[in-house]
C-alpha positions in Angstrom: -12.5 -5.9 -21.0 -11.5 -5.0 -17.6 -8.4 -1.8 -18.4 -5.5 -2.2 -15.8 -2.9 0.7 -15.0 0.0 -1.3 -12.9 2.1 1.1 -11.0 5.6 -0.8 -9.8 8.9 -0.2 -9.6 10.3 -3.2 -10.8 10.2 -3.5 -14.8 10.6 -7.5 -14.7 7.3 -7.9 -12.3 5.3 -5.6 -13.8 6.2 -7.4 -17.3 5.1 -10.6 -15.5 1.8 -10.0 -14.3 1.0 -8.2 -17.5 1.9 -11.5 -19.7 -0.3 -13.6 -17.2 -2.9 -11.4 -17.0 -2.9 -11.1 -20.5 -3.9 -14.6 -20.7 -7.5 -13.8 -18.9 -9.9 -13.1 -21.5 -11.5 -10.2 -19.9 -8.3 -8.3 -18.3 -5.4 -6.5 -20.1 -3.0 -3.9 -18.1 -3.1 -1.3 -20.7 -1.0 1.4 -18.6 2.3 0.8 -16.7 4.4 3.3 -14.0 7.8 2.7 -12.8 7.3 5.5 -10.3 4.9 7.8 -8.3 5.9 10.7 -10.4 5.0 8.7 -13.4 2.4 7.2 -12.4 0.6 11.0 -11.6 1.6 12.3 -15.0 -0.5 9.0 -16.7 -3.5 9.7 -14.5 -6.6 11.0 -16.4 -10.5 9.7 -15.1 -12.2 7.4 -17.6 -8.5 5.1 -19.3 -8.6 2.6 -16.9 -10.5 0.6 -14.8 -8.4 -1.0 -11.9 -4.8 0.0 -10.7 -2.7 -2.2 -8.9 -0.7 -0.1 -7.1 2.7 -1.6 -5.0 3.3 0.5 -1.0 7.3 0.5 -1.8 8.0 2.9 -4.7 11.4 4.4 -5.8 9.9 8.2 -5.5 7.6 7.9 -2.8 4.7 5.6 -0.5 2.2 4.0 -2.1 -0.2 4.6 0.5 -0.6 8.7 -0.2 -1.4 7.4 -4.1 -4.3 5.7 -3.0 -6.6 8.7 -2.6 -5.6 9.9 -6.2 -5.8 6.5 -7.8 -9.3 6.2 -6.2 -10.7 9.3 -8.0 -9.1 8.4 -11.4 -10.6 4.6 -11.6 -13.4 2.3 -10.7 -11.4 0.6 -7.9 -7.5 0.5 -6.8 -5.7 -3.0 -5.2 -3.0 -2.7 -3.7 -0.5 -5.0 -4.8 2.4 -5.7 -2.3 5.3 -7.8 -0.9 4.0 -6.5 2.5 1.9 -8.4 4.1 1.6 -7.4 7.3 -2.1 -6.7 9.0 -1.4 -3.5 9.6 -0.6 -2.4 6.2 -3.9 -3.3 5.0 -5.8 -1.6 7.4 -4.0 1.6 6.8 -4.2 0.9 2.9 -8.2 0.3 3.7 -8.4 3.1 5.8 -6.7 4.9 3.1 -9.3 3.9 0.4 -8.3 0.8 -1.3 -10.4 -1.4 -2.3 -8.5 -4.8 -2.2 -5.4 -6.2 -1.1 -3.2 -9.2 -2.6 0.2 -9.9 -1.4 2.4 -10.8 -4.1 3.6 -14.8 -3.8 -0.2 -15.4 -4.1 -1.3 -17.6 -6.9 -2.3 -15.1 -10.0 -5.8 -16.8 -10.4 -6.2 -14.8 -6.9 -5.2 -11.6 -8.2 -7.0 -12.1 -11.4 -10.4 -12.7 -9.0 -9.3 -9.6 -7.1 -9.2 -7.2 -10.4 -12.8 -8.8 -11.7 -14.1 -8.4 -8.3 -13.1 -4.5 -7.8 -13.9 -3.9 -11.4 -17.5 -4.7 -10.2 -17.6 -2.6 -7.3 -16.9 -5.3 -4.6 -13.6 -5.4 -2.1 -11.1 -8.3 -1.8 -8.9 -9.3 0.6 -6.5 -12.3 -0.4 -6.6 -15.5 1.1 -3.4 -15.3 2.8 -4.5 -12.1 5.1 -8.3 -12.1 5.5 -8.3 -14.6 8.7 -5.4 -12.4 10.6 -7.5 -8.9 9.6 -10.1 -10.6 10.9 -9.1 -11.7 13.9 -6.9 -8.1 14.1 -10.7 -6.4 13.7 -12.3 -8.9 16.4 -9.7 -8.5 18.6 -10.1 -4.9 20.3 -7.6 -3.6 22.3 -5.1 -6.6 21.6 -2.9 -7.2 19.3 0.9 -5.3 18.7 1.7 -1.9 19.8 1.0 -1.0 16.3 -2.8 -0.7 17.0 -2.1 2.4 19.2 -1.1 4.4 16.1 -3.1 7.0 14.1 -3.0 6.5 10.4 -0.3 9.3 10.6 1.9 8.1 13.1 2.1 4.5 11.4 2.9 6.3 8.1 6.0 8.2 10.3 6.9 5.0 11.3 7.6 3.4 8.0 9.0 6.0 6.7 11.3 6.9 9.2 12.3 3.3 9.0 13.2 3.6 5.6 15.6 6.0 6.0 13.5 9.4 5.4 14.4 12.4 6.6 12.1 14.6 8.4 11.7 17.0 5.6 11.3 14.1 3.3 8.5 12.6 4.8 7.1 15.8 5.3 6.9 16.3 1.7 5.7 12.8 1.2 2.7 13.4 3.6 2.2 17.4 2.8 3.0 18.8 5.8 5.9 20.8 7.6 8.9 18.8 9.1 7.9 20.3 12.4 4.8 19.0 12.0 6.5 15.0 11.3 8.6 15.3 14.5 5.6 15.9 16.3 4.4 12.7 14.9 7.5 11.0 15.6 7.8 11.8 18.5 4.4 10.6 19.6 4.5 7.4 17.3 7.9 6.5 19.6 6.5 7.2 22.9 3.1 4.9 22.1 5.7 2.2 20.9 8.7 2.7 23.8 11.1 3.0 21.2 14.3 5.7 22.1 16.3 5.5 19.4 16.2 5.7 15.4 17.9 2.2 15.6 15.2 0.8 18.0 13.0 2.4 15.7 14.0 0.3 12.4 14.7 -2.9 14.9 10.9 -2.8 15.9 9.9 -2.3 11.8 11.6 -4.8 10.7 10.4 -7.3 13.4 7.0 -6.5 12.8 7.3 -7.1 8.4 7.2 -3.1 7.7 10.5 -2.8 6.1 12.6 -5.7 5.1 
């Protein structure tokens, strides 16, 4: 039996996924968490095999939880509404083993859970062609290609309305360092104001 922990701040969504996966003969959602804090409280090696992790939590960013989740399970699958290929790439760089966009068929999520539990990687069908294209098209694409992992995360967190101090807490760095990353990021993207930053993030599908 593949034991799954689901981390998502929408209780109704968790319940829906739990009910559907319970119909699978080999998969069970045995643990749930509705926040980053609840996730960390429940974290214990060996009690689950796969962690389904949303990227947008009420009290944190899922990207910052991936390495902790990896240390306590066989594999981590990001299950997110955010389908931008840059999110996928940064999640993989952080150590995620799979990426499934919300809205896919449940059969795809089942396949992802089984694959990751078996030590394989899994990218959902709606994202994988764009990921391959992005990886093979070196030097091209949107301005996000020029951002480091830290700069990308500062972009997303800034566009979400977090202060420098809040971003620093999320990333484990001081607000002065956050400011440096933010300045570099805005320079690379040729953004002049917070309004430009938010508009850009919405246009790129990084925030809703």
